[in-house]
C-alpha positions, -999 to +999 in steps of 0.1 A: +003+001+004+016+031-012+006+068+005+030+081-013+014+111-041+036+104-077+064+133-085+039+144-117+011+154-083+038+170-065+046+191-094+011+199-101+008+209-068+038+229-064+021+245-098-012+252-085+001+271-051+024+296-064-008+300-092-032+304-059-008+322-042+002+352-065-030+357-088-060+342-062-051+348-028-047+387-029-077+396-040-097+368-026-113+395-005-124+417-031-142+388-048-160+383-018-166+417-016-176+424-050-195+395-057-178+386-090-143+368-099-127+389-120-125+378-164-086+383-165-087+362-136-110+329-147-089+334-183-055+328-169-074+297-148-080+287-183-051+289-196-029+269-169-059+242-176-078+244-138-110+248-162-106+220-184-090+193-156-120+165-164-117+170-203-096+144-230-066+159-242-080+154-278-104+180-275-082+207-261-088+198-222-058+185-198-062+149-196-053+150-162-068+118-136-094+122-115-063+127-081-048+155-100-078+176-101-083+169-063-051+184-058-059+216-077-094+222-063-079+217-032-050+246-038-074+269-057-103+266-027-074+270+004-068+305-008-105+311-018-134+295-019-156+312-041-126+306-069-130+269-060-164+264-067-165+282-103-136+256-108-161+229-097-186+235-109-172+242-140-156+208-148-172+185-124-206+194-136-211+204-176-181+203-188-184+168-168-215+155-187-209+162-223-173+147-218-188+116-202-220+111-221-223+139-252-219+127-286-184+129-308-202+160-326-214+171-291-181+170-281-159+186-308-183+214-310-183+222-272-151+208-255-124+226-267-133+264-261-151+249-230-116+236-215-103+266-228-121+293-207-134+310-242-168+302-226-185+289-193-203+268-186-233+254-156-252+225-151-288+229-145-306+201-126-324+219-093-353+237-096-377+254-063-400+227-059-370+196-068-344+197-048-324+168-034-361+151-048-344+152-084-375+129-092-400+160-085-386+176-115-413+201-133-391+216-161-406+194-194-392+186-235-414+180-262-403+172-289-415+191-317-405+175-355-369+182-353-366+208-324-372+205-284-398+231-273-380+234-236-407+248-203-396+254-171-375+272-142-339+261-120-325+277-093-291+280-072-275+273-107-235+283-102-228+308-133-258+300-151-262+340-162-223+338-172-232+309-191-229+305-227-233+264-226-260+247-205-266+213-192-302+213-191-323+182-172-358+182-184-387+149-184-393+140-217-416+109-201-437+120-170-448+086-167-413+072-161-403+095-135-368+098-129-361+072-158-379+097-179-356+125-175-335+134-204-299+159-205-306+190-230-272+217-245-286+249-245-269+280-257-268+312-247-291+335-268-316+306-279-348+322-279-372+312-254-340+312-226-338+341-199-320+342-166-336+356-139-322+368-102-289+361-090-289+352-051-278+378-028-255+344-007-244+343+028-206+330+013-191+326-020-201+355-031-179+354-058-200+329-082-228+337-094-262+311-085-284+322-106-322+315-119-327+301-150-360+304-173-372+285-205-404+298-222-414+277-248-373+274-255-363+262-292-332+235-295-324+213-320-331+178-319-299+166-316-291+186-289-304+162-267-269+140-247-277+104-253-308+083-255-342+105-243-349+090-209-309+087-196-306+121-187-310+112-144-290+080-145-260+106-163-269+132-137-259+104-105-230+096-120-221+131-126-230+143-087-210+111-077-179+126-094-191+161-083-192+150-047-162+145-046-149+176-056-168+194-038-151+173-007-122+184-020-127+218-019-136+216+011-108+200+025-091+233+008-109+259+025-101+240+055-063+235+052-067+273+044-080+278+076-056+261+097-031+274+084-041+308+091-051+297+127-015+283+130+000+318+114-021+337+140-012+317+170+025+321+168+020+363+164-007+365+189+011+372+220-017+371+256+003+370+297+035+377+273+040+349+256+023+331+223-012+322+224+002+291+205+019+281+239-009+279+254-025+241+258-058+247+248-049+260+214-026+235+207-051+206+214-075+226+189-049+229+163-038+188+170-075+186+166-080+204+133-048+197+118-061+156+122-098+163+109-084+177+080-057+153+070-083+125+072-105+137+050-076+143+024-076+106+018-114+102+024-110+126-015-079+110-030-089+075-020-127+083-042-109+095-066-080+071-065-109+047-068-125+064-100-091+060-113-090+027-116-130+015-124-138+013-093-176+018-082-173+046-056-205+062-053-201+056-013-170+068-013-177+098-028-209+103-002-177+097+028-157+120+015-181+144+008-196+148+044-167+138+065-151+169+048-176+192+046-187+190+085-150+191+090-149+218+070-172+239+088-159+230+121-125+235+114-133+273+102-155+279+137-126+268+148-102+288+136-122+317+142-123+307+179-079+311+177-080+348+162-108+355+188-120+389+184-105+397+157-117+362+137-152+374+139-138+405+117-132+415+084-095+417+089-089+382+085-101+354+059-111+330+084-146+347+089-146+347+049-136+305+047-166+298+073-189+318+052-182+297+019-176+259+034-210+260+051-225+252+014-208+223+010-228+209+033-260+219+006-248+222-021-249+186-049-265+166-024-271+180+014-254+155+044-284+143+053-287+127+017-251+117+020-257+094+051-291+078+033-266+072-001-237+058+024-265+036+039-281+021+013-250+017-003-237-004+027-275-020+029-274-031-006-310-011-010 
């Protein structure tokens, strides 16, 4: 059993960390305050390969393995949760869905520009009345000659208002329930497609979380991804991958909070010495470091299993569940170590706490992850 990362993985970590420290960390607070990731940063992320990590090389992507992708997500999220979510949503969801399930023609048409971040993409599953229960979806797609007619509303769609390409889930056969859901590609500017509000969120404020509205929106017949009725199965496979990625994102935020806490504990003096000298602080840091490391190997193991072609549904949910809840607690402890200063925007730990909470909600809540894990254990 070998727990060492390859030399290539270590080189990637060094490259991504250097990039994040130089290009992202100095503007992380500004991204949070302004509620937007600068286009110049998105372009740089595309140039270094961070936004095409899940795309094969023959389509202009990085063609990297899943462990490499986890490392990239961890290092970006370590400095800025919003940038990590942007990277995760772009790679894991829409781009990943087209790469995994799309036709050769669809891949050739859409993947190269998305992998280089020349265009942006988003993945639209959630609706006002269908969150964890995807089978409760109301958005419909009806075939009319050589076009699909789409009607419905999607909510909480990451980068939805910015995206040039949407991968949309819609009902094509209601009698089949979840197995009547299909996936479609919708391009920005298609008549009948519009964006509604962008949510005013607690954290991850640099990403746009949007409402998408479809009213008699017509897309070509060939824009369906796969066969009709295979959208739900495809979405569940994509969510397995996405859950591991959200675990990596939470891991990165927690690692950043731990590093900030260690730094502050060494610098802050009380009663004539650094607070790092006090056992209470030392024990908090020890617990934080142990839990961060445990999360790292849950995330990496799930990613490794996917690379090996091993079913990893249970492990993906375990990674997301543990890492996301751990990250929230780690950020809370980091704030506690900072004391009153941790509650202000003078230090990044308050932003990290706000950012990490979504990791317990997005792409399946902690309660859903426990349900998935239990079902896998019980064979249901």
